[in-house]
C-alpha positions as CSV (number, residue, x, y, z in Angstrom):
1,M,34.2,-14.5,-74.7
2,S,37.0,-13.5,-72.4
3,E,37.2,-14.5,-68.7
4,L,36.6,-10.9,-67.7
5,Q,33.5,-10.6,-69.9
6,Q,32.2,-13.9,-68.4
7,Q,32.8,-12.6,-64.8
8,L,31.0,-9.3,-65.7
9,K,28.1,-11.3,-67.2
10,E,27.8,-13.4,-64.0
11,S,28.0,-10.3,-61.8
12,I,25.2,-8.6,-63.7
13,Q,23.1,-11.8,-63.3
14,E,23.8,-11.9,-59.6
15,L,22.8,-8.2,-59.2
16,E,19.5,-8.9,-61.1
17,T,18.8,-11.9,-58.8
18,I,19.5,-9.7,-55.7
19,R,17.2,-7.0,-57.1
20,K,14.4,-9.5,-57.6
21,V,14.9,-11.0,-54.1
22,S,14.8,-7.6,-52.6
23,E,11.6,-6.7,-54.4
24,H,10.0,-9.9,-53.4
25,T,11.0,-9.4,-49.8
26,A,9.5,-5.9,-49.8
27,Q,6.2,-7.3,-51.2
28,L,6.2,-10.0,-48.5
29,R,6.7,-7.4,-45.7
30,E,3.8,-5.4,-47.1
31,R,1.6,-8.5,-47.1
32,L,2.7,-9.4,-43.6
33,A,1.8,-5.9,-42.3
34,A,-1.6,-6.2,-43.9
35,E,-2.2,-9.6,-42.4
36,E,-1.2,-8.4,-39.0
37,K,-3.6,-5.5,-39.2
38,A,-6.4,-7.9,-40.3
39,L,-5.6,-10.2,-37.4
40,L,-5.7,-7.3,-35.0
41,V,-9.2,-6.4,-36.3
42,M,-10.3,-10.0,-35.9
43,E,-8.9,-10.3,-32.4
44,T,-10.8,-7.1,-31.4
45,T,-14.0,-8.4,-32.9
46,L,-13.5,-11.7,-31.1
47,A,-13.0,-10.0,-27.8
48,K,-16.1,-7.9,-28.3
49,E,-18.2,-10.9,-29.1
50,Q,-16.9,-12.8,-26.1
51,R,-17.8,-9.8,-23.9
52,D,-21.3,-9.8,-25.4
53,V,-21.7,-13.5,-24.6
54,E,-20.4,-13.1,-21.1
55,T,-22.7,-10.1,-20.5
56,L,-25.8,-12.1,-21.6
57,E,-24.8,-15.1,-19.5
58,R,-24.5,-13.0,-16.3
59,E,-27.6,-12.6,-14.3
60,G,-28.1,-8.8,-14.5
61,L,-31.1,-6.5,-14.8
62,T,-31.0,-6.7,-18.6
63,S,-30.7,-10.5,-18.5
64,M,-33.7,-10.8,-16.1
65,F,-35.7,-8.5,-18.3
66,R,-34.9,-10.5,-21.4
67,K,-35.9,-13.7,-19.5
68,F,-39.1,-12.0,-18.6
69,I,-40.0,-11.1,-22.2
70,G,-38.6,-14.4,-23.5
71,D,-35.9,-13.4,-25.9
72,R,-32.8,-13.9,-23.7
73,E,-32.1,-17.3,-25.2
74,E,-32.4,-16.1,-28.8
75,K,-30.2,-13.1,-28.0
76,L,-27.6,-15.3,-26.3
77,E,-27.6,-17.8,-29.2
78,K,-27.1,-14.9,-31.6
79,E,-24.2,-13.6,-29.6
80,R,-22.7,-17.0,-29.4
81,E,-22.9,-17.4,-33.1
82,E,-21.3,-14.1,-33.7
83,Y,-18.5,-15.0,-31.3
84,L,-18.0,-18.4,-33.0
85,R,-17.9,-16.7,-36.4
86,A,-15.3,-14.2,-35.2
87,S,-13.4,-17.1,-33.6
88,C,-13.4,-19.1,-36.9
89,D,-12.4,-16.1,-38.9
90,S,-9.5,-15.5,-36.6
91,T,-8.5,-19.2,-36.6
92,N,-8.8,-19.5,-40.4
93,S,-6.8,-16.4,-40.9
94,L,-3.9,-18.0,-39.0
95,N,-4.3,-21.5,-40.5
96,P,-6.1,-21.5,-43.8
97,L,-6.0,-25.3,-43.8
98,S,-7.7,-25.7,-40.5
99,S,-11.0,-27.6,-40.5
100,S,-14.3,-26.1,-39.7
101,V,-15.3,-26.2,-36.0
102,S,-18.9,-27.0,-35.0
103,N,-20.8,-24.8,-32.5
104,S,-21.0,-27.6,-30.0
105,T,-17.3,-27.6,-29.6
106,F,-17.3,-24.3,-27.9
107,F,-20.7,-24.1,-26.2
108,P,-22.7,-26.6,-24.2
109,K,-26.1,-27.7,-25.5
110,K,-28.8,-25.0,-25.2
111,S,-31.3,-25.7,-22.5
112,N,-35.0,-25.5,-23.5
113,H,-35.9,-24.6,-19.9
114,R,-37.3,-21.1,-19.6
115,I,-38.4,-19.2,-16.5
116,Q,-42.0,-18.2,-16.9
């Protein structure tokens, strides 16, 4: 094989490598865009759940009514769980190797004291 043929063969191989790298880069960009979109959805959900928890924790008319009928604590616990789930989803999306986080890490122990 002549030197010119060898150079031509190497050039063709380099072009094929460049094509494969470009294709892989395009796939990674698409994947990144999808992950960023999913992250935005999770952040929105997390913010909504945080607002729900804060709303129930405030002493408003609805909160007082729920205390009166006795389901405020159950509703608050449900909202906290939803917030924690959204928080974990968001965290795990960013770091798939992160360990699970217990509920007690984010929220103080629930009081069993109820206003009658």
